[in-house]
PDB file of N, CA, C and O in Angstrom:
ATOM      1  N   MET A   1     -17.236   8.493  16.086  1.00  0.00           N
ATOM      2  CA  MET A   1     -16.627   7.408  16.104  1.00  0.00           C
ATOM      3  C   MET A   1     -15.220   7.547  17.107  1.00  0.00           C
ATOM      4  O   MET A   1     -14.352   8.380  16.844  1.00  0.00           O
ATOM      5  N   ASP A   2     -15.125   6.663  18.228  1.00  0.00           N
ATOM      6  CA  ASP A   2     -14.261   7.018  19.317  1.00  0.00           C
ATOM      7  C   ASP A   2     -12.865   6.806  18.883  1.00  0.00           C
ATOM      8  O   ASP A   2     -12.827   5.785  18.196  1.00  0.00           O
ATOM      9  N   LEU A   3     -11.368   7.513  19.038  1.00  0.00           N
ATOM     10  CA  LEU A   3     -10.169   6.532  18.569  1.00  0.00           C
ATOM     11  C   LEU A   3      -9.640   5.619  20.134  1.00  0.00           C
ATOM     12  O   LEU A   3     -10.051   5.768  21.285  1.00  0.00           O
ATOM     13  N   THR A   4      -8.903   4.954  19.746  1.00  0.00           N
ATOM     14  CA  THR A   4      -8.560   3.763  20.387  1.00  0.00           C
ATOM     15  C   THR A   4      -7.626   4.584  21.478  1.00  0.00           C
ATOM     16  O   THR A   4      -7.579   5.806  21.339  1.00  0.00           O
ATOM     17  N   LEU A   5      -6.727   3.849  22.782  1.00  0.00           N
ATOM     18  CA  LEU A   5      -6.347   5.345  23.952  1.00  0.00           C
ATOM     19  C   LEU A   5      -5.102   5.275  23.093  1.00  0.00           C
ATOM     20  O   LEU A   5      -4.206   6.101  23.269  1.00  0.00           O
ATOM     21  N   SER A   6      -5.005   4.368  22.209  1.00  0.00           N
ATOM     22  CA  SER A   6      -3.294   4.678  21.551  1.00  0.00           C
ATOM     23  C   SER A   6      -3.109   5.686  20.659  1.00  0.00           C
ATOM     24  O   SER A   6      -2.133   6.431  20.578  1.00  0.00           O
ATOM     25  N   ARG A   7      -4.598   5.670  19.654  1.00  0.00           N
ATOM     26  CA  ARG A   7      -4.383   6.524  18.558  1.00  0.00           C
ATOM     27  C   ARG A   7      -5.010   8.378  19.496  1.00  0.00           C
ATOM     28  O   ARG A   7      -4.825   9.510  19.050  1.00  0.00           O
ATOM     29  N   GLN A   8      -5.418   8.149  20.251  1.00  0.00           N
ATOM     30  CA  GLN A   8      -5.602   9.113  20.863  1.00  0.00           C
ATOM     31  C   GLN A   8      -3.938   9.672  21.779  1.00  0.00           C
ATOM     32  O   GLN A   8      -3.401  10.767  21.942  1.00  0.00           O
ATOM     33  N   PHE A   9      -3.572   8.154  22.218  1.00  0.00           N
ATOM     34  CA  PHE A   9      -1.641   9.559  22.381  1.00  0.00           C
ATOM     35  C   PHE A   9      -1.269   9.605  21.315  1.00  0.00           C
ATOM     36  O   PHE A   9      -0.406  10.483  21.332  1.00  0.00           O
ATOM     37  N   ALA A  10      -1.367   9.146  20.150  1.00  0.00           N
ATOM     38  CA  ALA A  10      -0.567   9.520  19.129  1.00  0.00           C
ATOM     39  C   ALA A  10      -0.927  11.035  18.747  1.00  0.00           C
ATOM     40  O   ALA A  10      -0.029  11.801  18.399  1.00  0.00           O
ATOM     41  N   VAL A  11      -2.472  11.514  18.832  1.00  0.00           N
ATOM     42  CA  VAL A  11      -2.940  12.695  18.318  1.00  0.00           C
ATOM     43  C   VAL A  11      -2.214  13.375  19.187  1.00  0.00           C
ATOM     44  O   VAL A  11      -1.177  13.929  18.823  1.00  0.00           O
ATOM     45  N   GLU A  12      -2.728  13.440  20.675  1.00  0.00           N
ATOM     46  CA  GLU A  12      -1.801  13.956  21.343  1.00  0.00           C
ATOM     47  C   GLU A  12      -0.743  14.618  21.753  1.00  0.00           C
ATOM     48  O   GLU A  12      -0.512  15.567  22.503  1.00  0.00           O
ATOM     49  N   THR A  13      -0.093  13.817  21.013  1.00  0.00           N
ATOM     50  CA  THR A  13       1.441  13.962  21.194  1.00  0.00           C
ATOM     51  C   THR A  13       2.202  14.505  20.097  1.00  0.00           C
ATOM     52  O   THR A  13       3.339  14.923  20.312  1.00  0.00           O
ATOM     53  N   GLN A  14       1.530  14.557  18.565  1.00  0.00           N
ATOM     54  CA  GLN A  14       1.555  15.565  17.252  1.00  0.00           C
ATOM     55  C   GLN A  14       0.966  16.211  17.492  1.00  0.00           C
ATOM     56  O   GLN A  14       0.944  16.073  16.269  1.00  0.00           O
ATOM     57  N   ALA A  15       0.087  17.187  17.945  1.00  0.00           N
ATOM     58  CA  ALA A  15      -0.915  17.899  18.424  1.00  0.00           C
ATOM     59  C   ALA A  15       0.327  19.204  19.165  1.00  0.00           C
ATOM     60  O   ALA A  15       0.584  20.329  18.735  1.00  0.00           O
ATOM     61  N   THR A  16       0.968  18.367  20.580  1.00  0.00           N
ATOM     62  CA  THR A  16       1.456  19.091  21.116  1.00  0.00           C
ATOM     63  C   THR A  16       2.721  19.492  21.056  1.00  0.00           C
ATOM     64  O   THR A  16       3.311  20.246  21.829  1.00  0.00           O
ATOM     65  N   ALA A  17       3.343  18.636  19.539  1.00  0.00           N
ATOM     66  CA  ALA A  17       4.419  19.080  18.834  1.00  0.00           C
ATOM     67  C   ALA A  17       4.538  20.524  17.828  1.00  0.00           C
ATOM     68  O   ALA A  17       5.394  21.407  17.781  1.00  0.00           O
ATOM     69  N   ILE A  18       3.110  20.279  16.977  1.00  0.00           N
ATOM     70  CA  ILE A  18       2.335  21.362  16.872  1.00  0.00           C
ATOM     71  C   ILE A  18       2.575  22.382  17.576  1.00  0.00           C
ATOM     72  O   ILE A  18       3.474  23.215  17.465  1.00  0.00           O
ATOM     73  N   ASP A  19       1.825  22.305  18.237  1.00  0.00           N
ATOM     74  CA  ASP A  19       1.392  23.646  19.570  1.00  0.00           C
ATOM     75  C   ASP A  19       3.343  24.121  19.493  1.00  0.00           C
ATOM     76  O   ASP A  19       3.780  25.190  19.067  1.00  0.00           O
ATOM     77  N   ALA A  20       3.912  23.322  19.870  1.00  0.00           N
ATOM     78  CA  ALA A  20       5.551  24.165  20.408  1.00  0.00           C
ATOM     79  C   ALA A  20       6.381  24.816  19.280  1.00  0.00           C
ATOM     80  O   ALA A  20       7.248  25.647  19.555  1.00  0.00           O
ATOM     81  N   CYS A  21       6.104  24.422  17.947  1.00  0.00           N
ATOM     82  CA  CYS A  21       6.097  24.599  16.921  1.00  0.00           C
ATOM     83  C   CYS A  21       6.319  26.331  16.710  1.00  0.00           C
ATOM     84  O   CYS A  21       5.288  26.765  17.223  1.00  0.00           O
ATOM     85  N   ASN A  22       7.021  27.395  16.286  1.00  0.00           N
ATOM     86  CA  ASN A  22       7.419  28.459  16.332  1.00  0.00           C
ATOM     87  C   ASN A  22       7.889  28.851  14.917  1.00  0.00           C
ATOM     88  O   ASN A  22       8.539  29.887  14.778  1.00  0.00           O
ATOM     89  N   ASP A  23       7.614  28.135  13.949  1.00  0.00           N
ATOM     90  CA  ASP A  23       8.549  28.154  12.493  1.00  0.00           C
ATOM     91  C   ASP A  23       7.413  28.063  11.640  1.00  0.00           C
ATOM     92  O   ASP A  23       6.893  26.957  11.497  1.00  0.00           O
ATOM     93  N   VAL A  24       6.866  29.236  10.945  1.00  0.00           N
ATOM     94  CA  VAL A  24       5.778  29.096  10.366  1.00  0.00           C
ATOM     95  C   VAL A  24       6.200  28.557   9.107  1.00  0.00           C
ATOM     96  O   VAL A  24       5.636  27.628   8.528  1.00  0.00           O
ATOM     97  N   ALA A  25       7.169  29.148   8.723  1.00  0.00           N
ATOM     98  CA  ALA A  25       7.609  27.406   7.435  1.00  0.00           C
ATOM     99  C   ALA A  25       6.938  26.121   7.249  1.00  0.00           C
ATOM    100  O   ALA A  25       6.233  25.587   6.392  1.00  0.00           O
ATOM    101  N   GLU A  26       7.683  25.696   8.960  1.00  0.00           N
ATOM    102  CA  GLU A  26       6.960  23.932   9.087  1.00  0.00           C
ATOM    103  C   GLU A  26       5.448  24.008   9.449  1.00  0.00           C
ATOM    104  O   GLU A  26       4.635  23.118   9.200  1.00  0.00           O
ATOM    105  N   LEU A  27       5.272  24.780   9.857  1.00  0.00           N
ATOM    106  CA  LEU A  27       3.310  24.749   9.703  1.00  0.00           C
ATOM    107  C   LEU A  27       2.910  24.501   8.430  1.00  0.00           C
ATOM    108  O   LEU A  27       2.035  23.774   7.960  1.00  0.00           O
ATOM    109  N   ARG A  28       3.830  25.348   7.890  1.00  0.00           N
ATOM    110  CA  ARG A  28       2.923  25.746   6.766  1.00  0.00           C
ATOM    111  C   ARG A  28       2.996  24.157   6.036  1.00  0.00           C
ATOM    112  O   ARG A  28       2.095  23.536   5.472  1.00  0.00           O
ATOM    113  N   ARG A  29       4.393  23.781   6.276  1.00  0.00           N
ATOM    114  CA  ARG A  29       4.331  22.573   5.159  1.00  0.00           C
ATOM    115  C   ARG A  29       3.606  21.767   6.177  1.00  0.00           C
ATOM    116  O   ARG A  29       3.145  20.934   5.398  1.00  0.00           O
ATOM    117  N   ILE A  30       3.145  21.382   7.397  1.00  0.00           N
ATOM    118  CA  ILE A  30       2.693  20.147   8.021  1.00  0.00           C
ATOM    119  C   ILE A  30       0.976  20.303   7.490  1.00  0.00           C
ATOM    120  O   ILE A  30       0.148  19.524   7.017  1.00  0.00           O
ATOM    121  N   ALA A  31       0.995  21.869   7.893  1.00  0.00           N
ATOM    122  CA  ALA A  31      -0.383  21.879   6.946  1.00  0.00           C
ATOM    123  C   ALA A  31      -0.691  21.460   5.290  1.00  0.00           C
ATOM    124  O   ALA A  31      -1.888  21.219   5.128  1.00  0.00           O
ATOM    125  N   LYS A  32      -0.273  21.391   4.652  1.00  0.00           N
ATOM    126  CA  LYS A  32      -0.119  21.252   3.211  1.00  0.00           C
ATOM    127  C   LYS A  32       0.060  19.114   3.222  1.00  0.00           C
ATOM    128  O   LYS A  32      -0.362  18.264   2.438  1.00  0.00           O
ATOM    129  N   THR A  33       0.690  19.038   4.218  1.00  0.00           N
ATOM    130  CA  THR A  33       0.541  17.563   4.385  1.00  0.00           C
ATOM    131  C   THR A  33      -0.254  17.122   4.722  1.00  0.00           C
ATOM    132  O   THR A  33      -0.478  16.140   4.014  1.00  0.00           O
ATOM    133  N   LEU A  34      -0.882  17.215   5.402  1.00  0.00           N
ATOM    134  CA  LEU A  34      -2.069  16.893   6.314  1.00  0.00           C
ATOM    135  C   LEU A  34      -3.391  17.480   4.933  1.00  0.00           C
ATOM    136  O   LEU A  34      -3.651  16.700   4.017  1.00  0.00           O
ATOM    137  N   LEU A  35      -3.733  18.176   4.967  1.00  0.00           N
ATOM    138  CA  LEU A  35      -4.580  19.423   3.486  1.00  0.00           C
ATOM    139  C   LEU A  35      -4.202  17.128   2.570  1.00  0.00           C
ATOM    140  O   LEU A  35      -4.816  16.119   2.918  1.00  0.00           O
ATOM    141  N   THR A  36      -3.196  17.204   1.621  1.00  0.00           N
ATOM    142  CA  THR A  36      -3.596  16.167   0.610  1.00  0.00           C
ATOM    143  C   THR A  36      -3.120  14.678   1.407  1.00  0.00           C
ATOM    144  O   THR A  36      -2.818  13.680   0.752  1.00  0.00           O
ATOM    145  N   ALA A  37      -3.111  14.707   2.777  1.00  0.00           N
ATOM    146  CA  ALA A  37      -3.904  13.430   3.188  1.00  0.00           C
ATOM    147  C   ALA A  37      -5.037  13.103   3.537  1.00  0.00           C
ATOM    148  O   ALA A  37      -5.488  11.967   3.682  1.00  0.00           O
ATOM    149  N   TRP A  38      -5.663  14.353   3.722  1.00  0.00           N
ATOM    150  CA  TRP A  38      -7.533  14.669   4.056  1.00  0.00           C
ATOM    151  C   TRP A  38      -7.545  13.960   2.853  1.00  0.00           C
ATOM    152  O   TRP A  38      -7.800  12.756   2.870  1.00  0.00           O
ATOM    153  N   HIS A  39      -7.169  14.871   1.233  1.00  0.00           N
ATOM    154  CA  HIS A  39      -7.871  14.682   0.521  1.00  0.00           C
ATOM    155  C   HIS A  39      -7.695  13.366  -0.916  1.00  0.00           C
ATOM    156  O   HIS A  39      -8.193  13.121  -2.014  1.00  0.00           O
ATOM    157  N   LEU A  40      -6.780  12.894  -0.095  1.00  0.00           N
ATOM    158  CA  LEU A  40      -6.679  10.955  -0.860  1.00  0.00           C
ATOM    159  C   LEU A  40      -7.223   9.888  -0.034  1.00  0.00           C
ATOM    160  O   LEU A  40      -7.254   8.740  -0.477  1.00  0.00           O
ATOM    161  N   GLN A  41      -7.876  10.313   1.732  1.00  0.00           N
ATOM    162  CA  GLN A  41      -8.646   9.372   2.556  1.00  0.00           C
ATOM    163  C   GLN A  41      -9.864   9.410   1.518  1.00  0.00           C
ATOM    164  O   GLN A  41     -10.566   8.526   1.027  1.00  0.00           O
ATOM    165  N   THR A  42      -9.815  11.037   1.369  1.00  0.00           N
ATOM    166  CA  THR A  42     -11.548  10.967   0.913  1.00  0.00           C
ATOM    167  C   THR A  42     -11.789   9.723  -0.222  1.00  0.00           C
ATOM    168  O   THR A  42     -12.548   8.757  -0.287  1.00  0.00           O
ATOM    169  N   ASP A  43     -10.492  10.411  -1.257  1.00  0.00           N
ATOM    170  CA  ASP A  43     -10.822   9.513  -2.451  1.00  0.00           C
ATOM    171  C   ASP A  43     -10.635   7.857  -2.357  1.00  0.00           C
ATOM    172  O   ASP A  43     -11.157   7.029  -3.104  1.00  0.00           O
ATOM    173  N   MET A  44      -9.795   7.620  -1.293  1.00  0.00           N
ATOM    174  CA  MET A  44      -9.989   6.270  -1.256  1.00  0.00           C
ATOM    175  C   MET A  44     -11.604   5.688  -0.549  1.00  0.00           C
ATOM    176  O   MET A  44     -12.195   4.661  -0.882  1.00  0.00           O
ATOM    177  N   THR A  45     -12.100   6.836   0.631  1.00  0.00           N
ATOM    178  CA  THR A  45     -13.454   5.677   0.594  1.00  0.00           C
ATOM    179  C   THR A  45     -14.588   6.106  -0.073  1.00  0.00           C
ATOM    180  O   THR A  45     -15.785   5.852   0.062  1.00  0.00           O
ATOM    181  N   ARG A  46     -13.867   6.908  -0.924  1.00  0.00           N
ATOM    182  CA  ARG A  46     -15.385   7.181  -1.943  1.00  0.00           C
ATOM    183  C   ARG A  46     -15.444   6.175  -2.918  1.00  0.00           C
ATOM    184  O   ARG A  46     -16.498   5.767  -3.406  1.00  0.00           O
ATOM    185  N   HIS A  47     -13.753   5.565  -3.354  1.00  0.00           N
ATOM    186  CA  HIS A  47     -13.172   4.450  -4.079  1.00  0.00           C
ATOM    187  C   HIS A  47     -14.011   2.982  -3.314  1.00  0.00           C
ATOM    188  O   HIS A  47     -15.016   2.392  -3.710  1.00  0.00           O
ATOM    189  N   PHE A  48     -13.427   2.801  -2.495  1.00  0.00           N
ATOM    190  CA  PHE A  48     -13.257   1.421  -1.579  1.00  0.00           C
ATOM    191  C   PHE A  48     -15.006   1.305  -0.960  1.00  0.00           C
ATOM    192  O   PHE A  48     -15.496   0.267  -0.515  1.00  0.00           O
ATOM    193  N   GLY A  49     -15.716   2.618  -1.075  1.00  0.00           N
ATOM    194  CA  GLY A  49     -17.091   2.581  -0.234  1.00  0.00           C
ATOM    195  C   GLY A  49     -18.379   2.623  -2.015  1.00  0.00           C
ATOM    196  O   GLY A  49     -19.609   2.584  -2.057  1.00  0.00           O
ATOM    197  N   ALA A  50     -17.531   2.696  -2.974  1.00  0.00           N
ATOM    198  CA  ALA A  50     -18.352   2.872  -4.268  1.00  0.00           C
ATOM    199  C   ALA A  50     -18.141   0.976  -4.519  1.00  0.00           C
ATOM    200  O   ALA A  50     -18.970   0.154  -4.910  1.00  0.00           O
ATOM    201  N   GLN A  51     -16.961   0.827  -4.181  1.00  0.00           N
ATOM    202  CA  GLN A  51     -16.761  -0.892  -4.821  1.00  0.00           C
ATOM    203  C   GLN A  51     -17.321  -1.657  -4.338  1.00  0.00           C
ATOM    204  O   GLN A  51     -18.001  -2.420  -5.023  1.00  0.00           O
ATOM    205  N   ALA A  52     -17.263  -1.799  -2.698  1.00  0.00           N
ATOM    206  CA  ALA A  52     -18.222  -2.271  -1.553  1.00  0.00           C
ATOM    207  C   ALA A  52     -19.492  -2.622  -1.942  1.00  0.00           C
ATOM    208  O   ALA A  52     -19.915  -3.744  -1.667  1.00  0.00           O
ATOM    209  N   LEU A  53     -20.433  -1.502  -2.784  1.00  0.00           N
ATOM    210  CA  LEU A  53     -21.728  -1.591  -3.155  1.00  0.00           C
ATOM    211  C   LEU A  53     -21.738  -2.172  -4.377  1.00  0.00           C
ATOM    212  O   LEU A  53     -22.781  -2.761  -4.659  1.00  0.00           O
ATOM    213  N   GLY A  54     -20.617  -2.172  -5.418  1.00  0.00           N
ATOM    214  CA  GLY A  54     -20.020  -2.272  -6.347  1.00  0.00           C
ATOM    215  C   GLY A  54     -20.913  -1.475  -7.505  1.00  0.00           C
ATOM    216  O   GLY A  54     -21.586  -1.944  -8.423  1.00  0.00           O
ATOM    217  N   ILE A  55     -20.674  -0.139  -7.130  1.00  0.00           N
ATOM    218  CA  ILE A  55     -21.116   1.185  -8.352  1.00  0.00           C
ATOM    219  C   ILE A  55     -19.695   1.827  -8.320  1.00  0.00           C
ATOM    220  O   ILE A  55     -18.671   1.741  -7.643  1.00  0.00           O
ATOM    221  N   THR A  56     -20.039   2.336  -9.118  1.00  0.00           N
ATOM    222  CA  THR A  56     -19.434   3.570  -9.919  1.00  0.00           C
ATOM    223  C   THR A  56     -18.587   4.665  -8.920  1.00  0.00           C
ATOM    224  O   THR A  56     -19.250   5.193  -8.028  1.00  0.00           O
ATOM    225  N   PRO A  57     -17.979   4.816  -8.971  1.00  0.00           N
ATOM    226  CA  PRO A  57     -17.498   5.941  -7.656  1.00  0.00           C
ATOM    227  C   PRO A  57     -18.046   7.489  -8.332  1.00  0.00           C
ATOM    228  O   PRO A  57     -18.090   7.798  -9.522  1.00  0.00           O
ATOM    229  N   PRO A  58     -18.432   8.305  -7.142  1.00  0.00           N
ATOM    230  CA  PRO A  58     -18.646   9.288  -8.382  1.00  0.00           C
ATOM    231  C   PRO A  58     -17.788  10.545  -8.060  1.00  0.00           C
ATOM    232  O   PRO A  58     -17.218  10.784  -6.995  1.00  0.00           O
ATOM    233  N   SER A  59     -17.812  11.428  -9.384  1.00  0.00           N
ATOM    234  CA  SER A  59     -16.296  12.041  -9.710  1.00  0.00           C
ATOM    235  C   SER A  59     -16.440  13.264  -8.451  1.00  0.00           C
ATOM    236  O   SER A  59     -17.453  13.880  -8.118  1.00  0.00           O
ATOM    237  N   PRO A  60     -14.738  13.381  -7.783  1.00  0.00           N
ATOM    238  CA  PRO A  60     -14.578  14.263  -7.015  1.00  0.00           C
ATOM    239  C   PRO A  60     -15.375  15.322  -7.002  1.00  0.00           C
ATOM    240  O   PRO A  60     -15.186  16.227  -6.191  1.00  0.00           O
TER     241      PRO A  60
END
């Protein structure tokens, strides 16, 4: 799936900010935030995908 131009710009902007960060604690905080967001996104995808198909979502 291709990102829109505005999404590509946002990703590049955020990636540049991460690359410029030398604070290990800040990088850890960012990594933990992204990990949480990724898991929430997979749970939401599972839930709404199952809902669209009219089935019970599988357990994580």
